[in-house]
N, C-alpha and C positions, 0 to 999 in steps of 0.2 A: 565508494561504490562505483564500479566500472560499468559503462554502458555496454550491454551485451546484445548479440544477435544470435538467435537460436535457429539453426538450419539443420533439419532432419535429426533433431535431438542432440546436436553438437553445439555447444556454446562457444562463441567467438567474441573476443574483445573488439569493440569498434574503435579503430584508431584514426579513421578519416571518413568524411562524408561529403558527397557532392549534392548541392541543393540548387533549386531553381526558384527564383523569385516569381510568384504567380502573376504579378502585375507587369513586370518588365520582360520576363522570360530570360533574364540574365542568369547564368550559371556560375556558381562559386564552389571552390573546393576548400573545405576546412579540415585541419589536422588537429588531433588531440594534443593539447598543450603539455600533457605529462610525457608523451612519447616523443614529440617533436619540439622540445624546449629550445632548440637552437634556431627555430624559424622565426621570422618577423611576427609581431603580435597580431597584425591584421589577418594573418593566415591561420592562427591557432586559437582554439577555444577549449574550455573544459567540457568535453562532450558529455560527460556523466551528468552535468548540471543543465545542459542545453537541450538534450533530447527529451521531447515530450511524448506522452502517451495519453491522448484524450479519452480512450476507452477505460484505461486504468484510473484516470482521474475522475471520470464519471462514476466508476464503481466505488471509489472512496466516498464521494458525495452521497451516493445511495446508501452505503453502509452506515455512514454517520447519521443520515436521516432516520434510518431504521433504528439505530441505537438510541437516538433521541426520542422516538416514539415509544420504544420499549421502556426507556428510563422514566418517561412521564407516566406511563401506566403503573410502573412500580412505585413511583412517588404517590400516585393516587391511592394505591393499595395501602401504603404506609399511613397515609392520612386517615383512611378508614379504620385501620388498626388502632390508631391513636384515639379516634372517636369512640370506638368500642371499649377501649381500656378506660377511658374517662367515664363512660356510662356504667361500666361494671363497678367502678369504685366511687360511685356517686356519693359525695358527702363524706367519704372516708379518706383517711390519710393514704398517700400513695407509696408508703414505705416498701411494700412487697410487690409493687406494681411494675410492669414492664414499661411504663410510661417514660421514665427518663431515658431508657435505652432506645425506645422507639423515636423519641424526640431527637436524640442525637443522630440516629441513623437517617431520619428525615432531613435534618439540616445538612449532613454530609452528602446525602444523595442529591439534594437540591443544588449544592455547590458543584457536584459532579456534572449535573445537567447543564449548569451555566458554562462549565468548561467545555463540554461537548458542543454546545451551541456556538461558543466562541471559535472553537476549532473549525466547525462547519463554515462559519462566516469567513474565516481566513482562507480556507480551501476554495470556497466559491469566489472570493475576491481575487485571489492569485491566479485562478485558472479560467475565470470567465469574464475578467475585466477587459 
């Protein structure tokens, strides 16, 4: 993925960037290592991996949080469906019941929630540490 700059609807590859250290005021010029492979290492970086977008990262965290909330609500609904299925078949064999299917879906969705929660923690750690 190339770092891009969108100016008036036209997308441009970012091949160099000048930065200023907020503490010292020192300015440095960095070049994209893919374009300027012949330059010394201290002047080149992989810009696609180094350019950050805090608003975009914040949106990812918000989206993952909402996904987690929605998923927990769905898991709660599955739990209620399982309880209803057990009550309907009280004391009867579960042969024609939806219970095995619901239990499997509950387990898979619970694992999915664990994965989303883990992804959210990684994003928070990497972007807010």
